[in-house]
MIMIRO-372419 format. One record per residue (C-alpha): residue number from 1; residue in three letters; x, y, z negated. Coordinates in steps of 0.001 Angstrom, whole numbers, always signed. Layout:
residues N
<zavo i="NUM" aa="ala" east="X" north="Y" up="Z"/>
...
***
This chain:
residues 260
<zavo i="1" aa="met" east="+9476" north="+14785" up="+6626"/>
<zavo i="2" aa="met" east="+9567" north="+10956" up="+6654"/>
<zavo i="3" aa="ser" east="+12457" north="+9656" up="+8748"/>
<zavo i="4" aa="asn" east="+11413" north="+6036" up="+8190"/>
<zavo i="5" aa="val" east="+8064" north="+6355" up="+9999"/>
<zavo i="6" aa="cys" east="+7619" north="+6977" up="+13728"/>
<zavo i="7" aa="ile" east="+5058" north="+6486" up="+16489"/>
<zavo i="8" aa="gln" east="+6111" north="+4517" up="+19565"/>
<zavo i="9" aa="asp" east="+3699" north="+3730" up="+22416"/>
<zavo i="10" aa="gly" east="+804" north="+4535" up="+20095"/>
<zavo i="11" aa="asp" east="+1983" north="+2212" up="+17296"/>
<zavo i="12" aa="val" east="+2991" north="+3486" up="+13876"/>
<zavo i="13" aa="leu" east="+6328" north="+1813" up="+13132"/>
<zavo i="14" aa="ile" east="+7515" north="+1545" up="+9541"/>
<zavo i="15" aa="ser" east="+11156" north="+1204" up="+8581"/>
<zavo i="16" aa="phe" east="+12296" north="+1061" up="+4974"/>
<zavo i="17" aa="gln" east="+14716" north="+3589" up="+3519"/>
<zavo i="18" aa="ser" east="+17023" north="+3040" up="+585"/>
<zavo i="19" aa="ile" east="+15681" north="+3750" up="-2889"/>
<zavo i="20" aa="glu" east="+19085" north="+5356" up="-3540"/>
<zavo i="21" aa="his" east="+18461" north="+7932" up="-819"/>
<zavo i="22" aa="leu" east="+14908" north="+8669" up="-1944"/>
<zavo i="23" aa="thr" east="+15672" north="+9160" up="-5620"/>
<zavo i="24" aa="gly" east="+19204" north="+10557" up="-5340"/>
<zavo i="25" aa="ile" east="+18412" north="+13756" up="-3452"/>
<zavo i="26" aa="lys" east="+16787" north="+16695" up="-5203"/>
<zavo i="27" aa="trp" east="+13846" north="+17763" up="-3044"/>
<zavo i="28" aa="gln" east="+13485" north="+21459" up="-2349"/>
<zavo i="29" aa="gly" east="+10038" north="+23005" up="-1913"/>
<zavo i="30" aa="arg" east="+6781" north="+21105" up="-1513"/>
<zavo i="31" aa="thr" east="+5684" north="+18709" up="+1217"/>
<zavo i="32" aa="gly" east="+2477" north="+19871" up="+2900"/>
<zavo i="33" aa="leu" east="-424" north="+17572" up="+3663"/>
<zavo i="34" aa="glu" east="-3354" north="+18328" up="+5959"/>
<zavo i="35" aa="leu" east="-6905" north="+17336" up="+5085"/>
<zavo i="36" aa="lys" east="-7672" north="+13718" up="+6115"/>
<zavo i="37" aa="ala" east="-4024" north="+13109" up="+6973"/>
<zavo i="38" aa="ile" east="-2135" north="+10040" up="+5715"/>
<zavo i="39" aa="his" east="+1633" north="+10015" up="+5126"/>
<zavo i="40" aa="leu" east="+3458" north="+6686" up="+4805"/>
<zavo i="41" aa="trp" east="+6709" north="+5912" up="+2997"/>
<zavo i="42" aa="gly" east="+8650" north="+2637" up="+3242"/>
<zavo i="43" aa="ile" east="+11260" north="+1843" up="+576"/>
<zavo i="44" aa="glu" east="+13852" north="-900" up="+91"/>
<zavo i="45" aa="leu" east="+13829" north="-1872" up="-3595"/>
<zavo i="46" aa="asp" east="+17534" north="-2562" up="-3981"/>
<zavo i="47" aa="gly" east="+19770" north="-43" up="-5694"/>
<zavo i="48" aa="ser" east="+22655" north="+526" up="-8083"/>
<zavo i="49" aa="leu" east="+22519" north="+328" up="-11867"/>
<zavo i="50" aa="arg" east="+22670" north="+4122" up="-11991"/>
<zavo i="51" aa="cys" east="+19649" north="+4364" up="-9691"/>
<zavo i="52" aa="leu" east="+17808" north="+1766" up="-11787"/>
<zavo i="53" aa="glu" east="+18433" north="+3731" up="-14978"/>
<zavo i="54" aa="arg" east="+17257" north="+6927" up="-13307"/>
<zavo i="55" aa="cys" east="+13993" north="+5329" up="-12176"/>
<zavo i="56" aa="ala" east="+13449" north="+3693" up="-15581"/>
<zavo i="57" aa="gln" east="+13665" north="+7082" up="-17303"/>
<zavo i="58" aa="trp" east="+10798" north="+8371" up="-15154"/>
<zavo i="59" aa="leu" east="+8337" north="+5616" up="-16090"/>
<zavo i="60" aa="asp" east="+5645" north="+6125" up="-18702"/>
<zavo i="61" aa="glu" east="+5207" north="+3878" up="-21719"/>
<zavo i="62" aa="glu" east="+2660" north="+1588" up="-20050"/>
<zavo i="63" aa="glu" east="+4876" north="+1051" up="-17016"/>
<zavo i="64" aa="gln" east="+7869" north="+323" up="-19220"/>
<zavo i="65" aa="his" east="+5859" north="-2304" up="-21105"/>
<zavo i="66" aa="arg" east="+4711" north="-3912" up="-17858"/>
<zavo i="67" aa="ala" east="+8273" north="-4066" up="-16587"/>
<zavo i="68" aa="ala" east="+9493" north="-5610" up="-19861"/>
<zavo i="69" aa="arg" east="+6867" north="-8372" up="-19646"/>
<zavo i="70" aa="leu" east="+8202" north="-9624" up="-16315"/>
<zavo i="71" aa="val" east="+10258" north="-12775" up="-16829"/>
<zavo i="72" aa="arg" east="+12676" north="-12600" up="-13900"/>
<zavo i="73" aa="glu" east="+15289" north="-9852" up="-13939"/>
<zavo i="74" aa="glu" east="+14897" north="-9336" up="-10187"/>
<zavo i="75" aa="asp" east="+11157" north="-8751" up="-10622"/>
<zavo i="76" aa="arg" east="+11772" north="-6261" up="-13443"/>
<zavo i="77" aa="gln" east="+14254" north="-4297" up="-11361"/>
<zavo i="78" aa="arg" east="+11988" north="-4205" up="-8310"/>
<zavo i="79" aa="tyr" east="+9066" north="-3026" up="-10429"/>
<zavo i="80" aa="val" east="+11169" north="-190" up="-11854"/>
<zavo i="81" aa="phe" east="+12462" north="+789" up="-8411"/>
<zavo i="82" aa="ala" east="+8954" north="+706" up="-6907"/>
<zavo i="83" aa="his" east="+7326" north="+2832" up="-9586"/>
<zavo i="84" aa="gly" east="+10283" north="+5184" up="-9784"/>
<zavo i="85" aa="gly" east="+10119" north="+5521" up="-6012"/>
<zavo i="86" aa="leu" east="+6402" north="+6297" up="-6209"/>
<zavo i="87" aa="arg" east="+7088" north="+9122" up="-8646"/>
<zavo i="88" aa="ala" east="+9876" north="+10461" up="-6427"/>
<zavo i="89" aa="val" east="+7469" north="+10553" up="-3470"/>
<zavo i="90" aa="leu" east="+4584" north="+12174" up="-5383"/>
<zavo i="91" aa="ser" east="+6856" north="+14812" up="-6884"/>
<zavo i="92" aa="arg" east="+7527" north="+16122" up="-3365"/>
<zavo i="93" aa="tyr" east="+3841" north="+16871" up="-2859"/>
<zavo i="94" aa="leu" east="+3195" north="+18240" up="-6338"/>
<zavo i="95" aa="gly" east="+6290" north="+20389" up="-6635"/>
<zavo i="96" aa="ile" east="+7208" north="+18986" up="-10056"/>
<zavo i="97" aa="gly" east="+9930" north="+16641" up="-11262"/>
<zavo i="98" aa="pro" east="+9258" north="+12883" up="-11200"/>
<zavo i="99" aa="tyr" east="+10138" north="+12739" up="-14886"/>
<zavo i="100" aa="val" east="+7163" north="+14949" up="-15878"/>
<zavo i="101" aa="leu" east="+4606" north="+13351" up="-13558"/>
<zavo i="102" aa="glu" east="+1844" north="+11589" up="-15530"/>
<zavo i="103" aa="leu" east="-412" north="+8943" up="-14026"/>
<zavo i="104" aa="tyr" east="-3695" north="+7398" up="-15109"/>
<zavo i="105" aa="his" east="-4216" north="+3673" up="-14544"/>
<zavo i="106" aa="gly" east="-7803" north="+2553" up="-13830"/>
<zavo i="107" aa="glu" east="-9478" north="-729" up="-14762"/>
<zavo i="108" aa="ala" east="-8249" north="-2492" up="-11610"/>
<zavo i="109" aa="gly" east="-4743" north="-1098" up="-12164"/>
<zavo i="110" aa="lys" east="-4879" north="+1565" up="-9426"/>
<zavo i="111" aa="pro" east="-2910" north="+4631" up="-10545"/>
<zavo i="112" aa="ser" east="-4192" north="+8151" up="-9972"/>
<zavo i="113" aa="leu" east="-3240" north="+11637" up="-11044"/>
<zavo i="114" aa="thr" east="-4169" north="+12609" up="-14579"/>
<zavo i="115" aa="arg" east="-6678" north="+15372" up="-15129"/>
<zavo i="116" aa="glu" east="-3873" north="+17743" up="-16116"/>
<zavo i="117" aa="leu" east="-2352" north="+17468" up="-12628"/>
<zavo i="118" aa="arg" east="-5544" north="+17978" up="-10672"/>
<zavo i="119" aa="gly" east="-4960" north="+21696" up="-10506"/>
<zavo i="120" aa="his" east="-2086" north="+20888" up="-8144"/>
<zavo i="121" aa="pro" east="-2717" north="+19990" up="-4482"/>
<zavo i="122" aa="val" east="-5487" north="+17353" up="-4499"/>
<zavo i="123" aa="ile" east="-3797" north="+14206" up="-3268"/>
<zavo i="124" aa="thr" east="-4625" north="+10529" up="-3452"/>
<zavo i="125" aa="phe" east="-2166" north="+7695" up="-3053"/>
<zavo i="126" aa="asn" east="-1674" north="+3974" up="-3172"/>
<zavo i="127" aa="met" east="+1309" north="+1638" up="-3262"/>
<zavo i="128" aa="ser" east="+2025" north="-1981" up="-2433"/>
<zavo i="129" aa="his" east="+5297" north="-3765" up="-3087"/>
<zavo i="130" aa="ala" east="+6357" north="-7281" up="-2154"/>
<zavo i="131" aa="his" east="+9610" north="-9207" up="-1764"/>
<zavo i="132" aa="gly" east="+11943" north="-6250" up="-2208"/>
<zavo i="133" aa="arg" east="+9965" north="-3655" up="-260"/>
<zavo i="134" aa="ala" east="+7421" north="-980" up="-1165"/>
<zavo i="135" aa="leu" east="+4954" north="+858" up="+1039"/>
<zavo i="136" aa="ile" east="+3299" north="+4068" up="-185"/>
<zavo i="137" aa="ala" east="+387" north="+5952" up="+1385"/>
<zavo i="138" aa="val" east="-383" north="+9556" up="+407"/>
<zavo i="139" aa="ser" east="-3507" north="+11403" up="+1558"/>
<zavo i="140" aa="lys" east="-5655" north="+14437" up="+889"/>
<zavo i="141" aa="gly" east="-9427" north="+14648" up="+599"/>
<zavo i="142" aa="gln" east="-10083" north="+10887" up="+702"/>
<zavo i="143" aa="glu" east="-9270" north="+7662" up="-1079"/>
<zavo i="144" aa="val" east="-6619" north="+5547" up="+616"/>
<zavo i="145" aa="gly" east="-5418" north="+1962" up="+219"/>
<zavo i="146" aa="val" east="-2356" north="+158" up="+1513"/>
<zavo i="147" aa="asp" east="-1077" north="-3407" up="+1420"/>
<zavo i="148" aa="leu" east="+2201" north="-5051" up="+2396"/>
<zavo i="149" aa="glu" east="+2778" north="-8796" up="+2547"/>
<zavo i="150" aa="arg" east="+5488" north="-11140" up="+3746"/>
<zavo i="151" aa="ile" east="+4115" north="-13908" up="+5974"/>
<zavo i="152" aa="arg" east="+4659" north="-17191" up="+4134"/>
<zavo i="153" aa="ser" east="+4182" north="-20637" up="+5599"/>
<zavo i="154" aa="asp" east="+3754" north="-22311" up="+2188"/>
<zavo i="155" aa="val" east="+289" north="-20771" up="+1667"/>
<zavo i="156" aa="glu" east="-2692" north="-23135" up="+1969"/>
<zavo i="157" aa="val" east="-4294" north="-21064" up="+4697"/>
<zavo i="158" aa="ala" east="-7243" north="-23343" up="+5500"/>
<zavo i="159" aa="lys" east="-8305" north="-23774" up="+1864"/>
<zavo i="160" aa="leu" east="-7871" north="-20138" up="+846"/>
<zavo i="161" aa="ser" east="-9556" north="-18651" up="+3913"/>
<zavo i="162" aa="glu" east="-12536" north="-20975" up="+3524"/>
<zavo i="163" aa="arg" east="-12933" north="-19995" up="-116"/>
<zavo i="164" aa="tyr" east="-12232" north="-16250" up="-25"/>
<zavo i="165" aa="phe" east="-12804" north="-15033" up="+3540"/>
<zavo i="166" aa="ala" east="-15939" north="-14460" up="+5585"/>
<zavo i="167" aa="pro" east="-17047" north="-17483" up="+7674"/>
<zavo i="168" aa="ser" east="-16112" north="-15702" up="+10927"/>
<zavo i="169" aa="glu" east="-12595" north="-14987" up="+9635"/>
<zavo i="170" aa="his" east="-12078" north="-18580" up="+8524"/>
<zavo i="171" aa="ala" east="-13358" north="-19849" up="+11877"/>
<zavo i="172" aa="thr" east="-10998" north="-17561" up="+13791"/>
<zavo i="173" aa="ile" east="-8027" north="-18764" up="+11773"/>
<zavo i="174" aa="met" east="-8889" north="-22444" up="+12259"/>
<zavo i="175" aa="gln" east="-9160" north="-21980" up="+16043"/>
<zavo i="176" aa="leu" east="-5484" north="-21031" up="+16183"/>
<zavo i="177" aa="thr" east="-2541" north="-23404" up="+16352"/>
<zavo i="178" aa="gln" east="-909" north="-24480" up="+13102"/>
<zavo i="179" aa="gly" east="+2007" north="-22149" up="+13767"/>
<zavo i="180" aa="gln" east="-242" north="-19120" up="+14321"/>
<zavo i="181" aa="arg" east="-2539" north="-19475" up="+11332"/>
<zavo i="182" aa="ala" east="-358" north="-17962" up="+8610"/>
<zavo i="183" aa="ala" east="+198" north="-14713" up="+10537"/>
<zavo i="184" aa="arg" east="-3540" north="-14251" up="+11164"/>
<zavo i="185" aa="phe" east="-4361" north="-15144" up="+7555"/>
<zavo i="186" aa="phe" east="-2039" north="-12434" up="+6242"/>
<zavo i="187" aa="arg" east="-3326" north="-9921" up="+8787"/>
<zavo i="188" aa="tyr" east="-6834" north="-10413" up="+7412"/>
<zavo i="189" aa="trp" east="-5454" north="-10351" up="+3875"/>
<zavo i="190" aa="val" east="-3656" north="-6985" up="+4132"/>
<zavo i="191" aa="ala" east="-6726" north="-5403" up="+5755"/>
<zavo i="192" aa="lys" east="-9026" north="-6628" up="+2989"/>
<zavo i="193" aa="glu" east="-6578" north="-5812" up="+218"/>
<zavo i="194" aa="ala" east="-6077" north="-2268" up="+1509"/>
<zavo i="195" aa="val" east="-9848" north="-1674" up="+1467"/>
<zavo i="196" aa="leu" east="-10252" north="-3156" up="-2019"/>
<zavo i="197" aa="lys" east="-7335" north="-1157" up="-3422"/>
<zavo i="198" aa="ala" east="-8674" north="+2078" up="-1961"/>
<zavo i="199" aa="gln" east="-11871" north="+1509" up="-3942"/>
<zavo i="200" aa="ser" east="-10082" north="+225" up="-7053"/>
<zavo i="201" aa="ile" east="-11846" north="-3142" up="-6838"/>
<zavo i="202" aa="gly" east="-10116" north="-6404" up="-7655"/>
<zavo i="203" aa="leu" east="-9618" north="-9501" up="-5522"/>
<zavo i="204" aa="arg" east="-12965" north="-10936" up="-6627"/>
<zavo i="205" aa="ala" east="-14514" north="-8978" up="-3742"/>
<zavo i="206" aa="leu" east="-12314" north="-10500" up="-1014"/>
<zavo i="207" aa="ser" east="-15279" north="-12363" up="+430"/>
<zavo i="208" aa="gln" east="-17502" north="-9279" up="+218"/>
<zavo i="209" aa="cys" east="-16143" north="-7688" up="+3393"/>
<zavo i="210" aa="glu" east="-15649" north="-8880" up="+6954"/>
<zavo i="211" aa="val" east="-12786" north="-7617" up="+9107"/>
<zavo i="212" aa="leu" east="-13540" north="-7087" up="+12796"/>
<zavo i="213" aa="met" east="-10298" north="-6733" up="+14722"/>
<zavo i="214" aa="ala" east="-10201" north="-4142" up="+17494"/>
<zavo i="215" aa="ala" east="-9417" north="-5369" up="+20995"/>
<zavo i="216" aa="asp" east="-6084" north="-3522" up="+20996"/>
<zavo i="217" aa="gly" east="-4980" north="-5245" up="+17784"/>
<zavo i="218" aa="val" east="-4019" north="-1903" up="+16225"/>
<zavo i="219" aa="gly" east="-7054" north="-1316" up="+14038"/>
<zavo i="220" aa="ala" east="-10112" north="-2948" up="+12549"/>
<zavo i="221" aa="glu" east="-13586" north="-2124" up="+11308"/>
<zavo i="222" aa="val" east="-14783" north="-3497" up="+7978"/>
<zavo i="223" aa="leu" east="-18351" north="-4697" up="+7527"/>
<zavo i="224" aa="val" east="-19873" north="-4827" up="+4054"/>
<zavo i="225" aa="pro" east="-22986" north="-6918" up="+3290"/>
<zavo i="226" aa="val" east="-25968" north="-5519" up="+1404"/>
<zavo i="227" aa="gly" east="-25445" north="-5843" up="-2330"/>
<zavo i="228" aa="ser" east="-21659" north="-5791" up="-2121"/>
<zavo i="229" aa="pro" east="-19750" north="-3713" up="-4720"/>
<zavo i="230" aa="leu" east="-17819" north="-2188" up="-1819"/>
<zavo i="231" aa="his" east="-18712" north="+981" up="+62"/>
<zavo i="232" aa="asp" east="-19136" north="+695" up="+3814"/>
<zavo i="233" aa="asn" east="-17737" north="+2555" up="+6845"/>
<zavo i="234" aa="trp" east="-14085" north="+1689" up="+6252"/>
<zavo i="235" aa="arg" east="-11439" north="+1571" up="+8966"/>
<zavo i="236" aa="val" east="-8068" north="-151" up="+8901"/>
<zavo i="237" aa="arg" east="-4849" north="+584" up="+10777"/>
<zavo i="238" aa="phe" east="-2264" north="-2187" up="+11011"/>
<zavo i="239" aa="leu" east="+1357" north="-1130" up="+10495"/>
<zavo i="240" aa="pro" east="+4200" north="-2945" up="+12267"/>
<zavo i="241" aa="cys" east="+7117" north="-3164" up="+9839"/>
<zavo i="242" aa="gly" east="+9357" north="-5952" up="+11123"/>
<zavo i="243" aa="glu" east="+9077" north="-9601" up="+12053"/>
<zavo i="244" aa="gly" east="+7623" north="-11750" up="+9301"/>
<zavo i="245" aa="trp" east="+5645" north="-8929" up="+7674"/>
<zavo i="246" aa="glu" east="+2077" north="-7649" up="+7775"/>
<zavo i="247" aa="ala" east="+890" north="-4297" up="+6471"/>
<zavo i="248" aa="ala" east="-2233" north="-2155" up="+6714"/>
<zavo i="249" aa="val" east="-3625" north="+1154" up="+5536"/>
<zavo i="250" aa="ala" east="-7357" north="+1795" up="+4987"/>
<zavo i="251" aa="ala" east="-9544" north="+4872" up="+4578"/>
<zavo i="252" aa="gln" east="-13241" north="+5623" up="+4954"/>
<zavo i="253" aa="gly" east="-14757" north="+6994" up="+8154"/>
<zavo i="254" aa="val" east="-13190" north="+7828" up="+11492"/>
<zavo i="255" aa="gly" east="-11763" north="+11316" up="+10948"/>
<zavo i="256" aa="trp" east="-8471" north="+10359" up="+9308"/>
<zavo i="257" aa="lys" east="-5108" north="+10014" up="+10994"/>
<zavo i="258" aa="ile" east="-1550" north="+8943" up="+10222"/>
<zavo i="259" aa="val" east="+886" north="+11830" up="+10456"/>
<zavo i="260" aa="val" east="+4657" north="+11447" up="+10845"/>
***
C-alpha cells in the first residue's frame, strides 16, 4: 500500500517517494483503513513542469491564492506539489479523483473534508512539509497530527526553548552539549507541533504542553496543565526519516497504531 514506509526492529522508517510517481499513476479501487489505524506517506516535492501543472489544476481557489502569494518560485512550486500530493493521497481513500476533492480550511489553517464528502469513509488527515519534503498522516475515527522538520544549527535554541517550552524541556536541552542541543530542540518541537496540529491550535500553545520522552526514545507522552486550551491524553510516535531530520505523529489515547 505504501512502499515508502516500513517497520524495522520496531521502528517506523519513512522514506520519501517521488511526487511524479504518486500523481502520475491512476489509482484503481479504494485504499482501506482500519479504525484507529494511521497510514503515513512521505513525498519528495521535486517534479517536472508537467507534474506541477497537473497538481496546480487540482488545487482550490484558496490554495491557488496562497501559492501565488509566496515570493520565491521554489516555495510556490513546493506548495503546489505538497497540496497536489495531499489530494492524490486522499483520493485513494475516498475513491474519487483528486480534481473533485474539496477541502475545508479551519481557523488555524488545518484542512479537513467538507461536509459533502463526509458520506464517504470517515477519515482524518494532516500534512507537514519542509525543505522539499512532505509527510502526510491519514487515520480513521480519531484526529491526527504530524510534523516534519529539518534540524538547523542556526536556530537560537536556548532563547526559543526558554520562551516557548516547558521548564523541564528547556532544562533538558541546556544539559546537553552544544552540538546535541539542536537535535533535541527539534525533537521536542515536532512532538508539540504534531499535538497542536491535531487539535487545530496554533503555535501560541507551544508552552501549554510538556513532552515526556519514553525510555526507548520511540514515543512520548504529553502532559497538559489545567486551564490549557489543549485536550489531554495525547501520545506521540517519533518517525526516523533520515539523518538531519525529525518527525512525529500524534493521536489521542493508547489504542492507535501505525500500519504499513
